[in-house]
C-alpha positions in Angstrom: 0.1 0.0 0.0 1.2 3.5 -0.9 1.8 5.5 2.3 -0.1 8.5 0.1 -3.4 6.6 0.7 -3.1 6.1 4.5 -4.8 9.0 6.6 -2.1 11.4 8.2 -2.8 12.0 11.9 -0.9 13.5 15.1 -0.1 11.3 17.6 -0.8 12.5 21.2 1.6 10.4 23.7 -0.4 9.8 27.4 1.6 8.6 30.1 0.5 8.5 33.8 2.4 9.9 36.4 2.1 8.3 40.1 1.6 9.9 43.1 4.6 11.8 45.2 5.0 12.8 48.4 3.9 16.2 47.2 1.5 15.7 44.3 -1.3 13.4 43.6 -1.5 11.1 40.4 -1.7 12.9 37.1 -1.5 12.2 33.6 0.7 14.1 31.0 -0.4 14.6 27.3 2.7 15.0 25.0 2.5 16.2 21.3 5.8 16.0 19.5 4.9 17.4 16.3 6.5 20.6 16.0 10.3 21.4 16.8 9.3 22.5 20.2 7.6 19.4 22.2 4.3 20.4 24.0 3.0 18.8 27.0 0.6 19.7 29.5 -0.5 17.8 32.5 -3.8 17.2 34.3 -4.7 15.9 37.5 -5.7 12.1 37.5 -9.6 11.8 37.9 -10.3 8.8 40.3 -14.1 8.9 39.1 -13.1 8.2 35.7 -10.2 5.7 36.4 -8.9 4.8 33.2 -6.0 6.9 32.1 -6.5 6.7 28.4 -10.0 7.3 28.6 -9.2 10.8 30.8 -7.1 11.6 28.1 -9.6 11.1 25.4 -12.3 12.8 27.4 -10.0 16.0 27.6 -8.9 15.9 23.8 -12.9 15.5 22.8 -13.8 18.4 25.2 -11.3 20.4 23.3 -12.7 19.5 20.1 -10.0 17.2 18.8 -11.1 14.5 16.3 -10.0 11.4 18.0 -9.4 9.0 15.2 -7.5 5.8 16.8 -5.4 4.6 19.6 -2.4 2.8 20.1 -0.5 1.2 23.3 3.2 0.8 24.2 4.6 -0.6 27.2 4.7 2.8 29.2 2.3 5.1 27.5 -0.7 5.3 25.3 -1.3 6.9 22.1 -4.2 8.7 20.9 -4.0 9.8 17.2 -6.4 12.9 16.2 -6.9 14.2 13.0 -6.7 18.3 13.8 -4.9 20.3 11.3 -5.0 23.7 9.6 -7.8 26.1 11.5 -8.8 23.0 13.7 -5.1 22.6 14.6 -5.1 21.8 18.6 -2.2 23.0 20.8 -1.7 20.6 23.6 -0.5 23.8 26.0 -4.2 25.2 25.4 -6.0 22.3 26.3 -8.6 22.6 29.3 -10.1 20.0 31.3 -13.8 19.2 31.8 -13.8 20.2 35.6 -17.0 17.8 35.8 -15.1 14.7 35.7 
């Protein structure tokens, strides 16, 4: 298959950050698309629980077009299809406080 025929998406990495003596559990979303890596950390939602579901909720709350997901040993990847005027900067993400 010619790679031009495969949809091009952006890969958003999702990592769980365990609690420390000073901070509770968190999740980190990272976008390596641009030369300067962007990331943002959100508080872990115990009500939702699943880290991947929390990341998808945050991305969809910010109007991301979630296309698919993948898994690595220590992180998840959520692919989104937001380009041009719909381009979403990770640093600008907001969290739905209703979680």
